[in-house]
Structure formats: structure tokens, C-alpha cells
N, C-alpha and C positions, 0 to 999 in steps of 0.2 A: 505495500500502498501506500504510495506517495503520499509522505508526510508525515507517517508513523513513526512513532521512536522508536529506534533499534537498538536492541538492550548490547552492553561488549560485555565478551569474554570477560570473564576473572582474571588477572592476572597473573601468572603467577607466582607467588613468591622467593627470591632468587634464593641462594643457599641450600644446605642439604637441610630438607623437612625432615630428617630422622635423629637431627643433632640436638639435642634439645640448647643445648650450652652455643647451637648456635646465632649468626645474625640473625637469620629468617626467622627465627623462633622469635628474640625480643622484638624487631617489627610485628608480629602478631600477636604479641604481648602487648605493644604499645600502640599498638588502632587497636584494638577491643580495651584499653585504655582511658582513646579518647573517645569512644563510641555510649561507654558508659559513663563519662563526664559530661556529654550533653554535648559535645561538639560537631557542629554540622555534614551532613555525608560528604558536601565538598569540600570543604575542608580535610576528610582522615582521605577522603580520595587523591587529593596532593600532595600532600602527608607521604601517602602511600609511592606514591611517584615518585618523589624526591629521594626519601629514603632508598630505595630499593638502586636506585641509580646508585647512590654511595655505595652500596652495598655490594654492587656490580665491578665497582670503579677498587671495593678493596680486594674483591675476589680477587679480578686481577694483578694483585699487587701479594697473591700469595696468603692474604689475611682473613681469616675466616671467622676464630672466633672474640665471644667479645672478651677481654683482661680483664 
């Protein structure tokens, strides 16, 4: 349908999803925190993009865990 809103696929969280101490797990926890605190969906989505971009930058340099 023209003009109909399209649903976007959820973006994959970067990092090793099986590692509870990995940056991806910390990103998910932080995004959940923002939702619980009442931040808008737009703020949460933009934060996800920005932090995911940072995590990918870290992974390119071999940084995979939060110290």
C-alpha cells in the first residue's frame, strides 16, 4: 500500500550474544533501563544506533568486553 507505514526489521545487537559480560549484553541492559525510566522510543532507538556503532568500532580494534 502506498503511504502505509513500513515495519523495519529490528537491528541486531553487535557483539557476542552468548557472552553476558560482552558489550552487546550491556547495551541491551542499558536500553531496557532507558525504557523503564520512560525515555521516548525515538531516544532509545537513536541511542541504540549510536552505541551499536561505538561497539562495532571497539570490535574492529579487538575490544570486546567491558572492564
